[in-house]
N, C-alpha and C positions, 0 to 999 in steps of 0.2 A: 376450325376456329372455335374458340371458347367464348362463353358469355358469362357475364358477371351481374350481380344485383347490387346497386349502390344504395346503401341504407340511409344515406343523407338525402339524396334526391328522389329516391323511389323509382329510379329508372334502370332499365337493362342496358348494359354497355358491352361492347365487343372488345376483343383484344386490341383492336385498332384505336379505340377511343376511351379506354378505361381510365378511371381516376386513380388516386393513390390507394394503395392496398388496405389501409386501415378502414376505409369506407366501403369495402367490397365484400360480398359473399360469393363464393364460387371457387373454382370454375364450374360451369354447367355446360352440358353438351348442346343444349338448344336454348333459344330465346324464351320459349314457354317455361322450361324448367327454371331458368333464372328469374322469370317474372313471378314464379310461385315459391321463391326462396324462403320467404318468411313463413308461408303456410307449411312448407316441408320441415323447416326447423322447429316450428311449434308442434307438429305431429311427432317428430322424433323425440322432442323433450317430453311430451306427454307419455309416449311409450316407455321411455326410460323411467319416468316418475312412477308409472304403473308397475314396472318391474321392481323398482325399489320398494314400493309399498307392499307388493306380494312377498318379496324377500323378507321384509320386516315382520309381516304378519305370520310368517312361518317360524319366527324366532331366530332368524339367521343373521341378525345384525352383526356388523363388524366388531 
């Protein structure tokens, strides 16, 4: 079973009770992973921003 994070309600949903796709992040393997969806997304975005910054500092811009 997959789990989803609903960005509108802030609730974790399962395949059995999930809302429309536009409101969901996922799928996640566990309820805990789904509950931490926003934290995970923020961490990935920060890592990508850090990589971009390092790339730019090396003078390797597009």
